[in-house]
C-alpha positions, 0 to 999 in steps of 0.5 A: 690773498684778498687782494688777488681774488678782487684782482681776479674778479675785477680782470675778468668784468673790465676791460683794459685801458691804455696806460696814458689813459690810467695815468690821467685818471690816477692823477685826476683821482689824487688831486681830488683826494688831495683836496678832499683830505685838505678840507677835511684837515680844515674842518677839523682844526675850525671845530678844534679852535671853536671849542667842538673838539669834544663833540660828544659834550658839545651836542650833549651826549656826555654829561658834564660830569663825564667830561671832567672824568679824568681818561683813566677813570673813564676807561676804567668804568667803561671796561667795568674794572673796579680797581687799577693802578694808574701811571701817568707819564710825560715823555720818559718820566712818571709824573703821577701815579695813583689807584682806583678802588670801587670807581674812587680815585685814591692818591697816596701822600708823596714823600716829598714836600711841595717845595722840593717838588718845585725845585725839581721842576 
């Protein structure tokens, strides 16, 4: 819908160009886009290696307490959820399960002993 509207405006205000010139400029723009994207990926990887992956913590916007908080608790705090049940999943298996009550984690004691957990893994 918006495409047709935009297409009509562009067609009214511009004159047609030859196909070979359009192909040339399309090729030039795609090469420029590829170089730009490659450099952007390089900058991101460089920052991850240098320890700046969490830029908010690196530049002091996020405190150490917020940085150490698990993502589930951080999202619950952000959304204002006081009571939540959290399931950690890795692949197709449930790894961990706990509850957040009034902003604090409550973990249930597992029925399995630590030696059984080690044997399973």
